[in-house]
N, C-alpha and C positions, 0 to 999 in steps of 0.2 A: 168335461163337456157339461154345459148347463142345460137342463131341460125346461127351465123357466116356467114353473107352475104359475097359472094365472092368479091375479090378485083375488078374483072372485072365488076360485077354488080354495085358496089359502084362508080367506075370510070364512067361508062355509065350514071348513075343517075346524077352525078355531072356535066357531060358535057351537059346533056339535059336541055331544057328550063324550068326554074322554074315557068313559066307562065302556064305550062300544069298541070292540076289537078292530073293526074296520077303520074307525077314526084314529085309533092309536097307530095302526099301520100307516095311515096317511101322514100323521105327524112325523113319524120316523122317515118315511120316504121323502117328504118335503124337506125336512132338515138335512138329509143326506143326499139330496138331489138324485134320487133313484127314479129312473124313467117308469112311467105308468106301463108302457109296453113291456118292460122287463118283468114287472110284478105280475102282469096279466099272463105273460108267457110261462113264468115259473109256477104260477098257481093254476094254470090251465083254465082261465076264465077270460071274458072279454075285457077290453079296456073300459068300456062303459060300466061294467060291473065294479071295476076298481074305483072309478070316479064315484059311483054310488056309495061304496063303502067309505071312501075318504070323507064324504060329506055327511055321512050318517043316514042317508036316504034309505039304505038297506044295510044289512049286516051279513057277514059270511055265513053260509049254510053250515050247520053243525058238522057235516061231513068234512068240511074244509078247515075247521078250527085248528086241528093239529098242524096242517100244512102252513097256515097263516102264522101261527105261533113260531114254528120252525124258521120261517122266512124272517120274521121279526128278530128272532135271536141272532140269526146270521147277520142282519143289518146292524144290530147293536154291537157285534163283535168287530165289524169292519172299521 
């Protein structure tokens, strides 16, 4: 199933700093076509929060860093 990330989101993600954890998360999710709703559900945050992370507008709270890194690792293994 294709979740079809918008061209605008993809562009904003590419323009954002790859040093940001949320942007790296976005790049992996876009590349692997992982639904924003799935990421939000698994990390227990809103979809808007995920969009903000993907574009670099905000970054995951330090309390969530371990969960985000674990999710990233799982996606890279898939």
